[in-house]
C-alpha positions as CSV (number, residue, x, y, z in Angstrom):
1,X,0.0,0.0,0.0
2,X,1.4,3.5,-0.9
3,X,2.0,6.1,1.7
4,X,-1.0,8.0,0.5
5,X,-3.1,4.8,0.6
6,X,-2.1,4.3,4.3
7,X,-3.1,7.9,5.2
8,X,-6.4,7.6,3.3
9,X,-7.1,4.2,4.9
10,X,-6.5,5.7,8.4
11,X,-9.1,8.4,7.9
12,X,-12.6,7.8,9.2
13,X,-15.0,7.0,6.4
14,X,-18.6,8.0,6.9
15,X,-21.4,6.3,5.0
16,X,-24.3,8.4,6.3
17,X,-24.0,12.1,7.2
18,X,-26.7,14.1,9.0
19,X,-26.9,17.9,8.8
20,X,-29.7,19.4,10.9
21,X,-30.8,22.8,9.7
22,X,-33.0,25.4,11.3
23,X,-33.3,28.2,8.8
24,X,-31.0,30.5,10.8
25,X,-28.0,32.3,9.4
26,X,-25.9,29.3,10.5
27,X,-27.7,27.0,8.0
28,X,-25.6,28.0,4.9
29,X,-22.1,27.5,6.3
30,X,-23.1,24.4,8.1
31,X,-24.6,22.9,4.9
32,X,-21.5,23.9,3.0
33,X,-19.3,22.0,5.5
34,X,-21.6,19.0,5.4
35,X,-21.5,19.0,1.6
36,X,-17.7,19.2,1.7
37,X,-17.5,16.2,4.0
38,X,-20.1,14.2,2.0
39,X,-18.2,14.8,-1.2
40,X,-14.9,13.8,0.4
41,X,-16.5,10.6,1.7
42,X,-18.6,10.0,-1.5
43,X,-21.5,9.3,0.8
44,X,-25.2,9.8,1.6
45,X,-26.3,13.2,3.1
46,X,-29.5,13.6,5.1
47,X,-30.8,17.2,5.5
48,X,-33.1,17.4,8.5
49,X,-35.4,20.1,9.9
50,X,-37.1,19.5,13.2
51,X,-40.3,21.4,13.9
52,X,-41.1,21.8,17.6
53,X,-44.9,22.2,17.5
54,X,-45.0,22.9,21.3
55,X,-43.2,26.2,20.6
56,X,-46.1,27.4,18.5
57,X,-48.8,26.4,20.9
58,X,-46.9,28.2,23.7
59,X,-46.4,31.3,21.5
60,X,-49.9,31.5,20.2
61,X,-51.7,30.4,23.4
62,X,-52.6,27.0,22.1
63,X,-54.5,28.4,19.2
64,X,-52.4,26.8,16.4
65,X,-54.5,25.1,13.9
66,X,-53.6,22.2,11.7
67,X,-53.7,24.6,8.7
68,X,-50.9,26.7,10.3
69,X,-48.8,23.7,11.0
70,X,-49.5,22.3,7.4
71,X,-48.4,25.7,5.9
72,X,-45.3,25.8,8.0
73,X,-44.3,22.3,7.1
74,X,-45.0,23.1,3.4
75,X,-42.7,26.1,3.7
76,X,-40.0,24.0,5.4
77,X,-40.3,21.4,2.7
78,X,-39.7,24.0,0.0
79,X,-36.6,25.3,1.8
80,X,-35.3,21.8,2.2
81,X,-35.9,21.1,-1.5
82,X,-33.7,24.2,-2.3
83,X,-31.0,23.0,0.1
84,X,-31.1,19.5,-1.5
85,X,-30.6,21.0,-4.9
86,X,-27.7,23.1,-3.7
87,X,-26.0,19.9,-2.4
88,X,-26.7,18.1,-5.7
89,X,-25.3,21.1,-7.7
90,X,-22.2,21.0,-5.5
91,X,-21.6,17.3,-6.5
92,X,-23.3,15.3,-3.7
93,X,-25.0,12.4,-5.6
94,X,-27.1,10.9,-2.8
95,X,-29.2,13.4,-0.8
96,X,-32.4,13.0,1.2
97,X,-34.5,15.6,3.0
98,X,-36.6,15.1,6.1
99,X,-39.0,17.0,8.3
100,X,-39.7,15.7,11.8
101,X,-41.9,17.0,14.6
102,X,-40.7,17.0,18.2
103,X,-37.9,18.2,20.4
104,X,-34.8,18.8,18.3
105,X,-32.4,17.7,21.0
106,X,-33.3,13.9,21.2
107,X,-34.4,13.8,17.5
108,X,-31.0,15.0,16.3
109,X,-28.8,13.3,18.9
110,X,-30.4,9.9,19.0
111,X,-33.7,9.2,17.2
112,X,-32.9,10.2,13.6
113,X,-29.4,8.7,13.7
114,X,-30.7,5.4,15.0
115,X,-33.5,5.3,12.4
116,X,-31.2,6.2,9.4
117,X,-27.8,4.9,10.5
118,X,-26.1,8.3,10.7
119,X,-22.4,8.0,11.4
120,X,-21.7,11.8,11.6
121,X,-23.8,14.8,12.6
122,X,-22.6,18.2,11.1
123,X,-24.1,20.9,13.2
124,X,-23.5,24.6,13.8
125,X,-22.2,25.7,17.2
126,X,-25.2,28.1,17.4
127,X,-28.3,29.0,15.5
128,X,-30.0,31.0,18.3
129,X,-29.4,34.3,19.9
130,X,-27.7,34.4,23.3
131,X,-31.1,34.9,25.0
132,X,-32.7,32.0,23.1
133,X,-29.8,29.7,24.1
134,X,-30.2,30.7,27.7
135,X,-34.0,30.0,27.6
136,X,-34.2,26.8,25.6
137,X,-30.6,25.5,26.0
138,X,-28.2,24.8,23.2
139,X,-29.2,22.0,20.9
140,X,-25.6,21.7,19.8
141,X,-24.4,21.4,23.4
142,X,-27.0,18.6,24.0
143,X,-26.2,16.8,20.7
144,X,-22.4,16.9,21.4
145,X,-22.9,15.3,24.8
146,X,-25.7,12.8,23.9
147,X,-25.3,11.8,20.2
148,X,-25.0,8.1,19.3
149,X,-22.5,9.0,16.6
150,X,-19.6,11.4,15.9
151,X,-20.4,15.1,15.8
152,X,-18.6,17.8,13.8
153,X,-19.4,21.3,15.2
154,X,-19.0,24.2,12.7
155,X,-17.6,27.1,14.7
156,X,-18.8,30.7,14.7
157,X,-15.8,31.9,12.7
158,X,-17.3,29.9,9.8
159,X,-20.7,31.3,10.5
160,X,-20.3,34.8,9.0
């Protein structure tokens, strides 16, 4: 085996990569990093958005109708379709998009990776403001501690 072959062999090879997105300004650089890793590994990329329905019933006093949730999920689906096309245009050949309802923390850290065989989660270090992080806690912090697979955190210097 050549020296380059040994170095390549020693690198971790991921077969399924998960990139959770939330629509914040962090989405673009995190997606770009996930695309880069997926291309390097010639692997499958899952793009996931987790909708936390409880946040809407709290915000709107429990008056959230099915129509509102349907419209929201439709909007998210359109955004995910656009992100999928971006990944394909960048050279990722195997991309899936997903919308899940629930608490983003366990969905991203354990549930989705267990269901889809994710081996790496690429996530931004922050998508929330400081006040939002203080109130709801950092999803990234939870995922980095509780994930059932490797986690790559894209730092704020990349989130410009």
